[in-house]
N, C-alpha and C positions, 0 to 999 in steps of 0.2 A: 505493500500500499504506499502510496505517496500522498502526501497531504502538508498542508502548509505548516504544520508545528511538528513535522518528522523530518529526520534527515534523509536525502535523497542521494544515492550514488548513481550517476549515469555513466555507462561505459563509453568512453570516446572511441574514434576509428583507430587511433594508435594503440589502443589497449589500455590507456590511462583512465583514471576516474576523475570525475568533477564532483565536488562537494558542493551541493546546492544550499545547505544549511537548514536552519530551523523554520524559516519564514519564507523561502523561496523555492519553487519547484519549477522544472522544465515542464511544458504542456504535454510532451509525450509521456512523461512519467505519470500523469492523472489519467490520460485516456486508457480505457479499459478498466477503471475502477468501478465497482460496483455501486449502486445507489439503492438504499432500502427507505422505507418509510418507518414511521414511529412504531408500527405493529411489527417490524421485522421482516416484512414482505418485501422480496426483491423486485424493484421497479425497472430494472434494467443497468446499463453501464453507460459510462461516459464514452461517447464516440468522437467528440470534438470539442475544442475550446475556442470561443468566438472572442477576439480582442477588438476593443474600440482603439483604434490607431491614433485618434485624436488626442485622447487623455491616456492612454497607455493601460487602461484597466481591463480585466476580463468582465465581458458583458454577459455572455451566456455560456452554460455547458450544454452541449447537445446531447441528450439522453437517447440512447437506442434501446427500444422495447419490442419485444415479442418476436415473432418470426422464426423461421426454422432455416438454417443454412443460408441467411440473407434474404429469404422469401417471406413476404409479408411484414416485414420489419418496418416500424413507424420511429419517427424522430420527434423529440420534442425539446424546443429550446427553453431552457429553465434559467431564469435569472440567477447568476452566480451566488448572489447574496441569499438566496433562498436555501442553498445547500450548506449544511452544517457538517462538520468533520467528526466522525465516529472513529476516534484514534485506537480505542481499545479493540474494535472490530475490524479495523483497517478498511474503512469504507466511508461513503458519504450517506448523509440522511436528508430525505426531503419531506417535510411535513404535509404529506398529501396521500390521501388513500388511493389504492389502485384504481377504483372506479373513477374517481375525479380526474386522474391522470389520464385515463382512456378519453375523456371528454375534453381535454386541455387542447388547445390550438397545437395541432401537429402537422407533419409533412412526411412525404414520401422520400426516400433516399435519391431519387432521380428528379424531384421537384422542390429544391429549396425556396423558401419564400425570400424576399428582399429584406434582409433583418435591419437594413439602414432606414427602412420606411417607418416614419414616426406613428403611424397608425397601427401598423403591425406590432411594433415595439410596445406601444401602449397597452394594446389588448393583451399581450402575454405578461406584462408587469402587472397588469389589474388582475389577471386570472389567478396568479400566484399569491398575490396581496390578500386575498380573501381567506 
């Protein structure tokens, strides 16, 4: 598990290791991490991290849910601030039940929304703020 309060070792191409420290991680070290809800149900995994290049902050974690062998998989952009670190269980926690997540604004792997669209962004933020 790689999370903002844990040490991360990334292997470099030359075989060396990069120490990210206690508060800093590479995006690749977070992708693939599981996301569970407060009932300990597995909601999916972090597929991608979306950065706001204007302010340099993480805006969304793209959560990959469902499907089998890549078929029927759905993606959900979850505001980064909605995710909490579960250091003990080496995963992230999202305070949403599985049914509510299925009703969240989602998208298919081949049809990503324009995440820079203010109306889309506002709808996602509002959905997870409830």
